C-alpha positions, 0 to 999 in steps of 0.5 A: 312520227312526223304526224305526231310531231306536227300534232304536238307542235300544234298543241304547243302553239295553241297553248302559247296563244294569248288574247289581249294578255288574258289566260291561255285557251283551254284545250280538252285532251283526248281521253281526259274530259274536262266536262262539268260532270266530273266535278260531281263525285259519287261513291260507289263508282258507276256500275259498281257491283257487290257494294256492301249494305253499309255503303259507303254512299256519298255524293260531293262537289269540290266547289259550288253546291249540290242542288238535288240528289236522288238515290233510287232502289229500282224494283221490278214494279216500283221504285223506292227512294233512299232518304238523305240530305244535302249538307248545310254548305252544299258540298255533300249529300249523305243518306239517312237510312233508318236501319243504317243499311242499303238493301242487299241484292238490289240495283240503285241509281244516283242522279245528282245536279249541282252548280260549279264554282262558275255557277254552271249547272251540271248533272251526273247519273250512275248505277250500282248493285249491292252485294248478293248473299248466297245464304238466306234464312226465313222464319216460319211463324204462328199464328196465321195472318188475319186469324182469330185466336184464343187468349193463350196464343204465343207468337212463335218463330222457327228459323230455317237455320241456327242463328248467331246474331240473335239480338239483331234478329229479335230487334227486327221483329216487333209485336204490338197490340191494341190495347197495348201491353208489354210483349217480350221475346224468349229464345229456345236455342238458336233457331226458335223465338217466341213472344208473349205478354205477361198474362193471357191476352184480353179478348178483343185485342188486335195484335200486329207482328212486323217482320223487318228481317230483310237483309238482317245478318242472322248468322255469318253471311246469312241474311233474312229475306222477310219484310212483312206485317201480319195481324191477328185478333184475340177472340173470346176467352176459353180456358179448360181445366183437366183434372186427371185424378177426377177424370173431368174437364171444366170448360170456362168461357169468359170466366163462366162455366160452360160444361164439365166434360168426362175425360180419360187421360194418360194411363199410369205407365203413360201419364199426361203432362201437367201444366198449361198447354195451348191448342196448336192445330185442329183436325177433323180427323187425323191418323195417330201412329205410336211409332211417330212418338216413340211407342213402337207398334202399340197403336195405329189409328187411321181416323182419330176424330176431332183432334186438337194438338197440344204439344209438339211431342204428340199430346192431343185432346181428341175424340175416342170411339174405340173405348167403352163409353163408361171409360170417360169419367172413370179411368185413365187409359191413354198413352198420354193424350186426353180423350173425349167420348166420340163416334166413329167418323166424328159425332156432332152431338158427342162430347168431343164434337161439342168441344171441337166446335167451340175451340180456337187455335190459341185456347188454353188447356191446363192439366192438373193432378197428373202423376207427371212433370210439367210440360216443357216451355218449348214443347208446343206453345208451353211458354205460359209455364215459365215465370215472367222473370225467366221468360224475359231473361231469355230475350237476347235484348236484356 
C-alpha cells in the first residue's frame, strides 16, 4: 500500500509541474497508450472474425488527414486489393466495391497512414476474416469450355440445390457473343437456368459465359463458389428434319441439302416426340436398357452404336444393326428413338456412321408428323420450342 501511495504521489507531483507557465507534462499511463496509432480508427476491429460480406469496412481519423489506405485480400498465391477512395476532407476512406460485397471466407489486411492534427505521421495495420458459410452451391453447365458446337446450342445451368434468390443468381451470369445478339435467361423450376438468343446462333459466333457466382446468396445461408469464364464457338449450321410419316431425315448444312436418309421412328404405341431437339451428347457406343426409361425389360442392348442423345428422358438418334435393313424408310418400329441403319460395332460407311461423323453437340434435329406431342422445353435442350415472349417471361429479371 505504501508503494501504491508513493506512485500516486509521484504522478500527482509530475502532473502539477509546469515549465515557464506552460502546459502540464503528458504522462502515458500503463494500459492506456496515447500513441498516434490509436488516432486511426478502423472497422472491423483488429483480428475480427465472421465479418459479413457487406461490411462495414471503414477507415477514419478524427483530425488531420489520411495519406494512404490499402486493403488487401490475402490469397494463397496472390493478393488482390480492394478499391476505395479517401474523402475530399481527408478524414475517411471507404471501399468502392462493384458488387457491394467483400469475398466470403477470406482474410483481409488493412494498412493506413495518416497525419494527425500536429502534422505527425502515424500508421496502423490490422487484419480481419470474413464470414465462412457452411452451405455452398455450384452450377453444372453445358457446353464445355472451348468447344465448337452447333447453332442450336443452349447454355444450360443445373444447380446443386434449389435456389430462392433467382434474380441475384441470374444477374451474376452473363452470356455475350461476337457478333452481338440479345441473349435471355429462362428458369425451369428453382434449380435450372438456360440461356438462348431469339434465333439460332449464326455460324462462327464466339460466345462468352461469365459466372460471377462466388459469394452470391442463392438460397438462405447458401452461397455460390464459382468465379470463372468459359467460351465456345459456333461451327457450321446443320439442321436435320425428320418426317416420321415419310420415314426420312433431310440433313441440311448451311442451308444446302446434304442427304436424305431413311429412318425408323417410334412405333404407334411408343411414338417419337415432335419438335426441335438439340444433340446433347455423342457416344461411339452405349448401352440402352428399357428399365432406365420406364419400359420394363422390353429391351437391353449393350452395344448400341453411333448414339446421339436428343432428350433427357431418353430419346436418341442412333445406329440400329438388329432391325432388317428394309425397315429403314418404310416403317416405324422403335420405342421412341430415331434409328438409322448400322452394322454391329458401328460401320463407318453406314447411314448412322455417316451422320455421326458429321454431327456436333448443339446440332438441331426437328421431328415432324409424328403422332405425339411436342417435346417439352425443359426436356433436354428443347427451349427452341418455346416462343421468344414465353422464353423471356421465364427470366427472374423481367
